MMTF fields as JSON, N, C-alpha, C and O atoms, coordinates in Angstrom:
{
  "mmtfVersion": "1.0.0",
  "mmtfProducer": "UNKNOWN",
  "numBonds": 519,
  "numAtoms": 520,
  "numGroups": 130,
  "numChains": 1,
  "numModels": 1,
  "chainsPerModel": [1],
  "groupsPerChain": [130],
  "chainIdList": ["A"],
  "bondAtomList": [4, 2, 8, 6, 12, 10, 16, 14, 20, 18, 24, 22, 28, 26, 32, 30, 36, 34, 40, 38, 44, 42, 48, 46, 52, 50, 56, 54, 60, 58, 64, 62, 68, 66, 72, 70, 76, 74, 80, 78, 84, 82, 88, 86, 92, 90, 96, 94, 100, 98, 104, 102, 108, 106, 112, 110, 116, 114, 120, 118, 124, 122, 128, 126, 132, 130, 136, 134, 140, 138, 144, 142, 148, 146, 152, 150, 156, 154, 160, 158, 164, 162, 168, 166, 172, 170, 176, 174, 180, 178, 184, 182, 188, 186, 192, 190, 196, 194, 200, 198, 204, 202, 208, 206, 212, 210, 216, 214, 220, 218, 224, 222, 228, 226, 232, 230, 236, 234, 240, 238, 244, 242, 248, 246, 252, 250, 256, 254, 260, 258, 264, 262, 268, 266, 272, 270, 276, 274, 280, 278, 284, 282, 288, 286, 292, 290, 296, 294, 300, 298, 304, 302, 308, 306, 312, 310, 316, 314, 320, 318, 324, 322, 328, 326, 332, 330, 336, 334, 340, 338, 344, 342, 348, 346, 352, 350, 356, 354, 360, 358, 364, 362, 368, 366, 372, 370, 376, 374, 380, 378, 384, 382, 388, 386, 392, 390, 396, 394, 400, 398, 404, 402, 408, 406, 412, 410, 416, 414, 420, 418, 424, 422, 428, 426, 432, 430, 436, 434, 440, 438, 444, 442, 448, 446, 452, 450, 456, 454, 460, 458, 464, 462, 468, 466, 472, 470, 476, 474, 480, 478, 484, 482, 488, 486, 492, 490, 496, 494, 500, 498, 504, 502, 508, 506, 512, 510, 516, 514],
  "bondOrderList": [1, 1, 1, 1, 1, 1, 1, 1, 1, 1, 1, 1, 1, 1, 1, 1, 1, 1, 1, 1, 1, 1, 1, 1, 1, 1, 1, 1, 1, 1, 1, 1, 1, 1, 1, 1, 1, 1, 1, 1, 1, 1, 1, 1, 1, 1, 1, 1, 1, 1, 1, 1, 1, 1, 1, 1, 1, 1, 1, 1, 1, 1, 1, 1, 1, 1, 1, 1, 1, 1, 1, 1, 1, 1, 1, 1, 1, 1, 1, 1, 1, 1, 1, 1, 1, 1, 1, 1, 1, 1, 1, 1, 1, 1, 1, 1, 1, 1, 1, 1, 1, 1, 1, 1, 1, 1, 1, 1, 1, 1, 1, 1, 1, 1, 1, 1, 1, 1, 1, 1, 1, 1, 1, 1, 1, 1, 1, 1, 1],
  "groupList": [{"groupName": "MET", "atomNameList": ["N", "CA", "C", "O"], "elementList": ["N", "C", "C", "O"], "formalChargeList": [0, 0, 0, 0], "bondAtomList": [1, 0, 2, 1, 3, 2], "bondOrderList": [1, 1, 2], "singleLetterCode": "M", "chemCompType": "L-PEPTIDE LINKING"}, {"groupName": "PRO", "atomNameList": ["N", "CA", "C", "O"], "elementList": ["N", "C", "C", "O"], "formalChargeList": [0, 0, 0, 0], "bondAtomList": [1, 0, 2, 1, 3, 2], "bondOrderList": [1, 1, 2], "singleLetterCode": "P", "chemCompType": "L-PEPTIDE LINKING"}, {"groupName": "ARG", "atomNameList": ["N", "CA", "C", "O"], "elementList": ["N", "C", "C", "O"], "formalChargeList": [0, 0, 0, 0], "bondAtomList": [1, 0, 2, 1, 3, 2], "bondOrderList": [1, 1, 2], "singleLetterCode": "R", "chemCompType": "L-PEPTIDE LINKING"}, {"groupName": "LYS", "atomNameList": ["N", "CA", "C", "O"], "elementList": ["N", "C", "C", "O"], "formalChargeList": [0, 0, 0, 0], "bondAtomList": [1, 0, 2, 1, 3, 2], "bondOrderList": [1, 1, 2], "singleLetterCode": "K", "chemCompType": "L-PEPTIDE LINKING"}, {"groupName": "ILE", "atomNameList": ["N", "CA", "C", "O"], "elementList": ["N", "C", "C", "O"], "formalChargeList": [0, 0, 0, 0], "bondAtomList": [1, 0, 2, 1, 3, 2], "bondOrderList": [1, 1, 2], "singleLetterCode": "I", "chemCompType": "L-PEPTIDE LINKING"}, {"groupName": "LEU", "atomNameList": ["N", "CA", "C", "O"], "elementList": ["N", "C", "C", "O"], "formalChargeList": [0, 0, 0, 0], "bondAtomList": [1, 0, 2, 1, 3, 2], "bondOrderList": [1, 1, 2], "singleLetterCode": "L", "chemCompType": "L-PEPTIDE LINKING"}, {"groupName": "VAL", "atomNameList": ["N", "CA", "C", "O"], "elementList": ["N", "C", "C", "O"], "formalChargeList": [0, 0, 0, 0], "bondAtomList": [1, 0, 2, 1, 3, 2], "bondOrderList": [1, 1, 2], "singleLetterCode": "V", "chemCompType": "L-PEPTIDE LINKING"}, {"groupName": "ASP", "atomNameList": ["N", "CA", "C", "O"], "elementList": ["N", "C", "C", "O"], "formalChargeList": [0, 0, 0, 0], "bondAtomList": [1, 0, 2, 1, 3, 2], "bondOrderList": [1, 1, 2], "singleLetterCode": "D", "chemCompType": "L-PEPTIDE LINKING"}, {"groupName": "GLU", "atomNameList": ["N", "CA", "C", "O"], "elementList": ["N", "C", "C", "O"], "formalChargeList": [0, 0, 0, 0], "bondAtomList": [1, 0, 2, 1, 3, 2], "bondOrderList": [1, 1, 2], "singleLetterCode": "E", "chemCompType": "L-PEPTIDE LINKING"}, {"groupName": "GLY", "atomNameList": ["N", "CA", "C", "O"], "elementList": ["N", "C", "C", "O"], "formalChargeList": [0, 0, 0, 0], "bondAtomList": [1, 0, 2, 1, 3, 2], "bondOrderList": [1, 1, 2], "singleLetterCode": "G", "chemCompType": "PEPTIDE LINKING"}, {"groupName": "ALA", "atomNameList": ["N", "CA", "C", "O"], "elementList": ["N", "C", "C", "O"], "formalChargeList": [0, 0, 0, 0], "bondAtomList": [1, 0, 2, 1, 3, 2], "bondOrderList": [1, 1, 2], "singleLetterCode": "A", "chemCompType": "L-PEPTIDE LINKING"}, {"groupName": "ASN", "atomNameList": ["N", "CA", "C", "O"], "elementList": ["N", "C", "C", "O"], "formalChargeList": [0, 0, 0, 0], "bondAtomList": [1, 0, 2, 1, 3, 2], "bondOrderList": [1, 1, 2], "singleLetterCode": "N", "chemCompType": "L-PEPTIDE LINKING"}, {"groupName": "PHE", "atomNameList": ["N", "CA", "C", "O"], "elementList": ["N", "C", "C", "O"], "formalChargeList": [0, 0, 0, 0], "bondAtomList": [1, 0, 2, 1, 3, 2], "bondOrderList": [1, 1, 2], "singleLetterCode": "F", "chemCompType": "L-PEPTIDE LINKING"}, {"groupName": "THR", "atomNameList": ["N", "CA", "C", "O"], "elementList": ["N", "C", "C", "O"], "formalChargeList": [0, 0, 0, 0], "bondAtomList": [1, 0, 2, 1, 3, 2], "bondOrderList": [1, 1, 2], "singleLetterCode": "T", "chemCompType": "L-PEPTIDE LINKING"}, {"groupName": "GLN", "atomNameList": ["N", "CA", "C", "O"], "elementList": ["N", "C", "C", "O"], "formalChargeList": [0, 0, 0, 0], "bondAtomList": [1, 0, 2, 1, 3, 2], "bondOrderList": [1, 1, 2], "singleLetterCode": "Q", "chemCompType": "L-PEPTIDE LINKING"}, {"groupName": "SER", "atomNameList": ["N", "CA", "C", "O"], "elementList": ["N", "C", "C", "O"], "formalChargeList": [0, 0, 0, 0], "bondAtomList": [1, 0, 2, 1, 3, 2], "bondOrderList": [1, 1, 2], "singleLetterCode": "S", "chemCompType": "L-PEPTIDE LINKING"}, {"groupName": "CYS", "atomNameList": ["N", "CA", "C", "O"], "elementList": ["N", "C", "C", "O"], "formalChargeList": [0, 0, 0, 0], "bondAtomList": [1, 0, 2, 1, 3, 2], "bondOrderList": [1, 1, 2], "singleLetterCode": "C", "chemCompType": "L-PEPTIDE LINKING"}],
  "groupTypeList": [0, 1, 2, 3, 4, 5, 6, 6, 7, 7, 8, 8, 9, 6, 6, 3, 5, 6, 8, 8, 0, 5, 3, 2, 10, 11, 0, 8, 6, 12, 13, 10, 13, 14, 9, 3, 3, 10, 5, 15, 4, 5, 3, 15, 2, 5, 3, 8, 4, 7, 6, 5, 4, 13, 7, 4, 5, 0, 1, 7, 4, 7, 9, 4, 8, 5, 10, 8, 13, 10, 3, 3, 5, 3, 1, 15, 6, 3, 4, 4, 10, 5, 13, 9, 15, 4, 13, 12, 11, 11, 5, 11, 8, 3, 9, 3, 15, 5, 12, 7, 10, 12, 5, 16, 3, 1, 12, 13, 14, 8, 7, 4, 4, 11, 10, 4, 8, 9, 1, 3, 15, 0, 7, 11, 5, 4, 14, 2, 9, 12],
  "groupIdList": [1, 2, 3, 4, 5, 6, 7, 8, 9, 10, 11, 12, 13, 14, 15, 16, 17, 18, 19, 20, 21, 22, 23, 24, 25, 26, 27, 28, 29, 30, 31, 32, 33, 34, 35, 36, 37, 38, 39, 40, 41, 42, 43, 44, 45, 46, 47, 48, 49, 50, 51, 52, 53, 54, 55, 56, 57, 58, 59, 60, 61, 62, 63, 64, 65, 66, 67, 68, 69, 70, 71, 72, 73, 74, 75, 76, 77, 78, 79, 80, 81, 82, 83, 84, 85, 86, 87, 88, 89, 90, 91, 92, 93, 94, 95, 96, 97, 98, 99, 100, 101, 102, 103, 104, 105, 106, 107, 108, 109, 110, 111, 112, 113, 114, 115, 116, 117, 118, 119, 120, 121, 122, 123, 124, 125, 126, 127, 128, 129, 130],
  "secStructList": [7, 7, 7, 3, 3, 3, 3, 3, 7, 1, 7, 2, 2, 2, 2, 2, 2, 2, 2, 2, 2, 2, 2, 2, 6, 6, 7, 3, 3, 3, 3, 3, 1, 1, 2, 2, 2, 2, 2, 2, 2, 2, 2, 2, 6, 6, 6, 6, 7, 7, 3, 3, 3, 3, 3, 1, 7, 7, 1, 1, 1, 7, 2, 2, 2, 2, 2, 2, 2, 2, 2, 2, 2, 7, 6, 6, 7, 3, 3, 3, 3, 3, 3, 1, 1, 7, 7, 4, 4, 4, 1, 7, 2, 2, 2, 2, 2, 2, 7, 1, 3, 3, 3, 3, 1, 1, 7, 7, 2, 2, 2, 2, 2, 2, 2, 2, 2, 1, 7, 1, 7, 4, 4, 4, 3, 3, 7, 6, 6, 7],
  "xCoordList": [29.565, 28.34, 28.546, 29.08, 28.137, 28.357, 27.456, 26.327, 27.997, 27.191, 26.064, 26.198, 24.949, 23.803, 23.611, 23.414, 23.673, 23.723, 22.54, 22.202, 21.917, 20.894, 21.521, 21.991, 21.52, 22.103, 20.965, 20.125, 20.947, 19.877, 20.475, 21.237, 20.116, 20.533, 19.549, 19.141, 19.165, 18.213, 18.881, 18.195, 20.192, 20.905, 21.161, 21.967, 20.468, 20.567, 21.993, 22.394, 22.76, 24.151, 25.004, 25.868, 24.767, 25.503, 25.117, 25.976, 23.83, 23.351, 24.012, 24.493, 24.037, 24.64, 26.138, 26.649, 26.839, 28.269, 28.562, 29.423, 27.847, 28.054, 27.686, 28.38, 26.606, 26.197, 27.301, 27.615, 27.885, 28.979, 30.185, 30.768, 30.554, 31.688, 31.469, 32.371, 30.28, 29.988, 29.868, 30.293, 29.293, 29.199, 30.581, 30.822, 31.5, 32.884, 33.544, 34.471, 33.063, 33.59, 32.767, 32.853, 31.973, 31.163, 30.123, 29.881, 29.513, 28.437, 27.118, 27.062, 26.059, 24.723, 24.136, 24.189, 23.573, 23.156, 21.691, 21.227, 20.975, 19.62, 19.717, 20.517, 18.915, 19.029, 17.665, 16.629, 17.712, 16.524, 16.967, 18.031, 16.136, 16.415, 15.453, 15.455, 14.634, 13.716, 13.689, 13.797, 13.544, 13.5, 12.342, 12.506, 11.171, 9.999, 10.218, 9.849, 10.811, 11.122, 12.146, 12.044, 13.127, 14.145, 13.51, 13.883, 12.558, 11.865, 11.131, 11.136, 10.501, 9.786, 10.748, 10.454, 11.887, 12.893, 13.422, 13.547, 13.728, 14.256, 13.28, 13.684, 12.012, 11.012, 10.835, 10.687, 10.85, 10.616, 11.841, 11.707, 13.028, 14.263, 15.039, 16.267, 14.313, 14.902, 15.941, 17.01, 15.638, 16.565, 17.824, 18.872, 17.73, 18.859, 19.851, 21.059, 19.362, 20.204, 21.113, 20.663, 22.427, 23.448, 23.831, 24.15, 23.793, 24.319, 23.365, 22.862, 23.13, 22.376, 23.345, 23.97, 23.465, 24.264, 23.269, 22.554, 23.217, 22.193, 22.734, 23.582, 22.215, 22.441, 21.714, 20.773, 22.134, 21.468, 20.334, 19.228, 20.602, 19.584, 18.85, 19.403, 17.583, 16.73, 15.357, 14.968, 14.615, 13.359, 12.225, 11.542, 12.002, 10.819, 11.103, 10.425, 12.082, 12.515, 14.02, 14.744, 14.498, 15.948, 16.687, 16.079, 17.987, 18.808, 18.802, 18.952, 18.633, 18.585, 17.305, 17.34, 16.182, 14.914, 14.966, 14.482, 15.553, 15.694, 16.578, 16.261, 17.681, 18.595, 17.908, 18.071, 17.147, 16.409, 15.445, 15.388, 14.696, 13.73, 14.442, 14.003, 15.542, 16.306, 16.804, 16.725, 17.316, 17.822, 16.696, 16.907, 15.495, 14.355, 13.945, 13.62, 13.965, 13.566, 14.616, 14.29, 15.879, 16.973, 18.17, 18.997, 18.27, 19.342, 20.756, 21.682, 20.931, 22.275, 22.714, 23.868, 21.81, 22.178, 23.259, 23.181, 24.257, 25.318, 24.834, 24.317, 25.0, 24.501, 25.642, 26.37, 25.77, 26.825, 26.167, 25.34, 26.543, 26.052, 26.911, 28.132, 26.247, 26.91, 26.394, 25.195, 27.277, 26.773, 27.768, 28.979, 27.227, 28.057, 27.95, 28.66, 27.06, 26.814, 26.866, 26.9, 26.872, 26.894, 28.151, 28.49, 28.841, 29.991, 29.518, 28.46, 30.304, 29.975, 29.744, 28.834, 30.552, 30.433, 29.131, 28.714, 28.47, 27.196, 25.997, 24.898, 26.198, 25.105, 24.866, 25.794, 23.61, 23.334, 23.766, 24.114, 23.744, 24.215, 23.419, 23.982, 22.118, 21.28, 21.751, 21.889, 21.992, 22.474, 23.822, 24.04, 24.722, 26.056, 25.984, 26.749, 25.074, 25.0, 24.419, 24.636, 23.694, 23.046, 24.004, 23.802, 25.043, 25.893, 27.152, 27.805, 27.469, 28.688, 29.883, 31.03, 29.613, 30.663, 30.024, 28.809, 30.852, 30.385, 31.307, 32.491, 30.764, 31.559, 31.095, 29.909, 32.034, 31.732, 32.088, 33.112, 31.225, 31.492, 32.562, 32.495, 33.52, 33.737, 34.465, 35.177, 34.274, 34.902, 35.379, 34.964, 36.242, 36.768, 36.107, 35.413, 36.338, 35.836, 36.472, 35.805, 37.735, 38.423, 37.783, 37.608, 37.435, 36.776, 35.48, 35.224, 34.674, 33.356, 33.474, 32.719, 34.401, 34.61, 35.139, 34.701, 36.077, 36.606, 35.505, 35.479, 34.602, 33.495, 32.564, 32.07, 32.326, 31.451, 32.104, 31.462, 33.355, 34.036, 34.597, 34.803, 34.845, 35.481, 34.516, 33.302, 35.05, 34.208, 33.72, 34.249, 32.71, 32.263, 33.405, 33.907, 33.811, 34.973, 35.027, 34.562, 35.588, 35.801, 36.783, 36.824, 37.575, 38.504, 37.763, 38.344, 36.489, 35.71, 35.025, 34.188, 35.367, 34.762, 35.612, 36.482, 35.34, 36.113, 35.532, 34.384, 36.32, 35.827, 36.801, 37.669, 36.657, 37.51, 36.918, 35.699, 37.753, 37.296, 36.73, 36.155, 36.868, 36.358, 37.492, 37.271],
  "yCoordList": [55.686, 56.296, 57.808, 58.424, 58.403, 59.852, 60.66, 60.277, 61.779, 62.697, 63.253, 63.39, 63.568, 64.166, 65.572, 65.78, 66.521, 67.937, 68.679, 68.466, 69.547, 70.457, 71.849, 72.385, 72.428, 73.749, 74.732, 74.496, 75.844, 76.833, 78.23, 78.681, 78.899, 80.284, 80.885, 80.216, 82.134, 82.745, 83.157, 83.564, 83.057, 83.318, 81.983, 81.177, 81.757, 80.475, 80.15, 78.987, 81.169, 80.951, 80.384, 79.539, 80.842, 80.337, 78.882, 78.043, 78.592, 77.217, 76.28, 75.21, 76.673, 75.83, 75.634, 74.526, 76.687, 76.606, 75.636, 74.764, 75.792, 74.918, 73.478, 72.537, 73.317, 71.975, 71.304, 70.135, 72.032, 71.479, 71.11, 70.039, 71.999, 71.726, 70.447, 69.618, 70.295, 69.149, 67.853, 66.793, 67.942, 66.743, 66.268, 65.065, 67.217, 66.831, 66.105, 65.319, 66.372, 65.706, 64.457, 63.93, 63.995, 62.77, 62.849, 61.873, 64.021, 64.174, 64.264, 64.749, 63.791, 63.895, 65.231, 65.587, 65.972, 67.34, 67.56, 67.173, 68.191, 68.673, 70.192, 70.737, 70.883, 72.345, 73.024, 72.458, 74.265, 75.112, 76.565, 76.935, 77.385, 78.819, 79.624, 80.855, 78.918, 79.57, 78.783, 77.557, 79.497, 78.852, 77.877, 76.802, 78.242, 77.358, 76.054, 74.983, 76.142, 74.927, 74.086, 72.86, 74.74, 74.029, 73.271, 72.13, 73.893, 73.22, 71.987, 70.946, 72.11, 70.976, 69.82, 68.667, 70.135, 69.109, 68.508, 67.29, 69.354, 68.887, 67.923, 66.866, 68.284, 67.431, 66.107, 65.06, 66.144, 64.919, 64.0, 62.802, 64.551, 63.766, 63.843, 63.763, 63.997, 64.235, 63.184, 63.527, 61.93, 60.867, 60.867, 60.394, 61.394, 61.35, 62.496, 62.283, 63.695, 64.889, 64.976, 64.96, 65.071, 65.164, 66.603, 66.95, 67.443, 68.81, 69.774, 69.49, 70.913, 72.015, 73.171, 73.637, 73.629, 74.821, 75.887, 75.718, 76.984, 77.989, 79.411, 79.775, 80.191, 81.633, 82.165, 81.535, 83.293, 83.858, 84.798, 84.708, 85.694, 86.65, 86.129, 86.079, 85.739, 85.277, 85.893, 86.195, 86.082, 86.816, 86.151, 86.836, 84.858, 84.274, 83.766, 84.164, 82.907, 82.417, 82.634, 82.153, 83.349, 83.591, 82.355, 81.426, 82.362, 81.209, 80.872, 79.707, 81.869, 81.607, 80.848, 79.877, 81.293, 80.587, 79.169, 78.223, 79.033, 77.713, 76.806, 75.633, 77.348, 76.578, 76.152, 75.018, 77.052, 76.737, 75.576, 74.64, 75.652, 74.599, 73.284, 72.224, 73.355, 72.141, 71.463, 70.24, 72.239, 71.677, 71.054, 70.055, 71.653, 71.081, 69.749, 68.795, 69.694, 68.474, 67.371, 66.192, 67.78, 66.808, 67.439, 68.084, 67.264, 67.903, 67.571, 68.349, 66.436, 66.032, 66.673, 66.525, 67.379, 67.965, 69.031, 69.858, 68.988, 70.0, 71.168, 70.966, 72.388, 73.56, 74.531, 74.93, 74.897, 75.812, 77.063, 76.985, 78.21, 79.49, 79.902, 79.743, 80.428, 80.887, 82.293, 82.481, 83.282, 84.642, 85.553, 85.335, 86.562, 87.561, 88.906, 89.847, 89.003, 90.323, 90.41, 91.509, 89.281, 89.304, 88.601, 87.526, 89.2, 88.518, 87.788, 88.095, 86.834, 86.057, 86.982, 86.751, 88.016, 88.945, 89.726, 90.235, 89.831, 90.546, 89.697, 90.223, 88.399, 87.53, 87.671, 87.921, 87.509, 87.487, 86.122, 85.224, 85.969, 84.726, 83.521, 82.443, 83.69, 82.595, 82.153, 80.96, 83.119, 82.805, 82.112, 81.144, 82.595, 81.996, 80.55, 79.705, 80.262, 78.913, 77.896, 76.696, 78.344, 77.427, 76.843, 75.727, 77.596, 77.207, 76.475, 76.856, 75.408, 74.639, 75.239, 75.031, 75.972, 76.664, 77.865, 77.913, 78.824, 80.087, 80.438, 80.709, 80.433, 80.744, 82.045, 82.229, 82.94, 84.181, 84.011, 83.422, 84.536, 84.528, 85.579, 86.658, 85.331, 84.097, 83.048, 83.378, 81.791, 80.669, 79.684, 79.748, 78.787, 77.789, 76.436, 76.257, 75.497, 74.142, 73.563, 72.881, 73.831, 73.346, 73.907, 73.181, 75.201, 75.816, 75.089, 74.763, 74.843, 74.252, 72.796, 72.351, 72.055, 70.659, 70.598, 69.76, 71.485, 71.532, 71.86, 71.304, 72.759, 73.115, 71.923, 71.703, 71.159, 69.983, 68.886, 68.289, 68.624, 67.486, 67.793, 66.879, 69.057, 69.42, 69.486, 69.521, 69.504, 69.626, 71.064, 71.981, 71.25, 72.609, 73.306, 72.834, 74.439, 75.118, 76.538, 76.817, 77.422, 78.787, 78.798, 79.759, 77.731, 77.645, 77.502, 77.741, 77.117, 76.962, 78.256, 78.246, 79.335, 80.618, 81.272, 82.1, 80.884, 81.37, 82.725, 82.807, 83.772, 85.097, 85.796, 86.547, 85.549, 86.182, 87.524, 87.672, 88.467, 89.749, 90.69, 91.716, 90.385, 91.278, 91.82, 92.592],
  "zCoordList": [68.086, 67.631, 67.521, 68.443, 66.422, 66.275, 67.207, 67.512, 67.64, 68.458, 67.595, 66.38, 68.254, 67.562, 68.108, 69.306, 67.198, 67.558, 66.943, 65.779, 67.731, 67.22, 67.145, 68.149, 65.936, 65.694, 65.419, 64.551, 66.173, 66.051, 65.916, 66.771, 64.831, 64.614, 63.626, 62.676, 63.834, 62.907, 61.592, 60.654, 61.517, 60.262, 59.57, 60.034, 58.455, 57.758, 57.334, 57.35, 56.956, 56.552, 57.677, 57.441, 58.889, 60.049, 60.305, 60.576, 60.218, 60.427, 59.422, 59.794, 58.158, 57.106, 57.347, 57.181, 57.731, 57.997, 59.147, 59.025, 60.253, 61.411, 61.049, 61.435, 60.317, 59.882, 59.064, 59.289, 58.126, 57.312, 58.177, 58.011, 59.097, 59.989, 60.786, 60.906, 61.322, 62.177, 61.377, 61.836, 60.194, 59.347, 58.916, 58.818, 58.657, 58.324, 59.492, 59.299, 60.697, 61.895, 62.239, 63.348, 61.275, 61.425, 62.536, 63.245, 62.679, 63.653, 62.904, 61.774, 63.545, 62.958, 63.394, 64.571, 62.43, 62.705, 62.352, 61.279, 63.277, 63.049, 63.092, 63.852, 62.288, 62.242, 62.339, 61.991, 62.829, 62.879, 62.791, 63.287, 62.151, 62.072, 62.947, 62.916, 63.725, 64.652, 65.955, 65.955, 67.058, 68.365, 68.513, 69.09, 67.996, 68.109, 67.353, 67.836, 66.18, 65.403, 66.166, 66.198, 66.776, 67.557, 68.722, 68.993, 69.408, 70.51, 70.02, 70.678, 68.866, 68.279, 67.984, 68.296, 67.386, 67.086, 68.381, 68.5, 69.34, 70.62, 71.296, 71.781, 71.326, 71.971, 71.229, 71.86, 69.899, 69.128, 69.088, 68.84, 69.33, 69.275, 70.592, 70.609, 71.676, 72.986, 73.376, 73.882, 73.146, 73.54, 72.692, 73.133, 71.477, 70.547, 70.711, 70.612, 70.957, 70.909, 72.14, 73.286, 71.84, 72.887, 73.188, 74.324, 72.143, 72.25, 71.542, 70.455, 72.181, 71.588, 71.394, 72.347, 70.153, 69.849, 69.429, 68.441, 70.173, 69.895, 69.914, 70.73, 68.993, 69.005, 70.24, 70.724, 70.741, 71.91, 71.494, 72.028, 70.549, 70.131, 68.899, 67.801, 69.109, 68.013, 68.209, 69.337, 67.117, 67.215, 68.001, 68.763, 67.847, 68.494, 69.907, 70.854, 70.052, 71.358, 71.412, 70.541, 72.418, 72.466, 72.974, 73.508, 72.801, 73.153, 74.634, 75.003, 75.482, 76.92, 77.273, 78.029, 76.724, 76.963, 76.389, 77.01, 75.208, 74.583, 75.439, 75.637, 75.942, 76.792, 78.085, 78.535, 78.674, 79.908, 79.691, 80.488, 78.607, 78.288, 78.005, 78.452, 77.262, 76.94, 78.214, 78.332, 79.167, 80.427, 81.262, 81.95, 81.197, 81.924, 81.299, 82.006, 79.961, 79.258, 79.374, 79.519, 79.307, 79.338, 80.045, 79.4, 81.347, 82.119, 81.642, 81.872, 80.988, 80.549, 79.232, 78.83, 78.559, 77.265, 77.463, 78.371, 76.6, 76.632, 75.78, 74.681, 76.285, 75.565, 75.31, 76.219, 74.036, 73.604, 73.035, 72.126, 73.578, 73.071, 71.885, 71.888, 70.886, 69.667, 69.404, 69.196, 69.411, 69.263, 68.563, 68.597, 67.939, 67.294, 67.978, 67.623, 68.965, 69.53, 71.05, 71.603, 71.725, 73.197, 73.671, 73.177, 74.622, 75.217, 76.47, 77.019, 76.907, 78.101, 79.291, 80.087, 79.417, 80.547, 80.541, 81.581, 79.368, 79.286, 79.707, 79.881, 79.869, 80.299, 81.792, 82.561, 82.193, 83.632, 84.189, 83.423, 85.488, 86.111, 85.64, 85.448, 85.452, 84.974, 83.589, 83.32, 82.728, 81.386, 81.415, 80.686, 82.245, 82.35, 82.823, 82.358, 83.741, 84.302, 83.328, 83.496, 82.328, 81.386, 80.352, 79.875, 80.009, 78.897, 79.352, 80.323, 78.613, 78.874, 78.145, 78.54, 77.098, 76.34, 75.653, 75.458, 75.292, 74.719, 73.558, 73.758, 72.349, 71.159, 70.541, 70.266, 70.325, 69.617, 68.145, 67.798, 67.297, 65.862, 65.585, 66.174, 64.746, 63.983, 64.822, 65.77, 64.46, 65.147, 64.091, 62.933, 64.494, 63.563, 63.835, 64.836, 62.929, 63.142, 64.405, 65.184, 64.602, 65.8, 67.071, 68.05, 67.058, 68.22, 68.564, 69.723, 67.545, 67.796, 68.233, 69.098, 67.654, 68.054, 69.494, 70.283, 69.83, 71.204, 72.212, 73.31, 71.839, 72.732, 72.941, 74.047, 71.886, 71.98, 72.807, 73.672, 72.548, 73.175, 74.559, 75.357, 74.851, 76.115, 77.276, 77.079, 78.494, 79.686, 79.847, 79.22, 80.687, 81.0, 81.704, 82.724, 81.147, 81.689, 81.164, 80.059, 81.945, 81.47, 80.301, 79.534, 80.163, 79.038, 77.709, 76.65, 77.754, 76.536, 76.106, 75.204, 76.73, 76.382, 75.286, 75.559, 74.068, 72.926, 72.517, 72.081, 72.658, 72.328, 71.399, 71.843, 70.133, 69.133, 68.725, 68.641, 68.48, 67.96, 69.009, 68.647, 70.293, 71.343, 72.154, 73.087]
}
């Protein structure tokens, strides 16, 4: 059965790129460009969604708040941070504990698939360009 992934980023181009990468890997993808829309999708498809991939800095609900809510709703959900402006070291301890993997833009399809399939580990902290 294919994994079901919710991808959230306020940059539509990033959402489309990640969606294409994941669909090529035979994963089912739901997308949102706003945190509030992502919460709505998460709540309505709670039993289905295995992985949440979220940007950290977004205008309405940031990725940390979204991750916190997702973990409260479904503790087993895997959460991957996707960011172009924050490094893992800049997150507070609460933020660090929420994410199973941390990807800095730019990333490859291999990076994102490894983050989804791999265990929670500091090895999943892909930080290119920093």
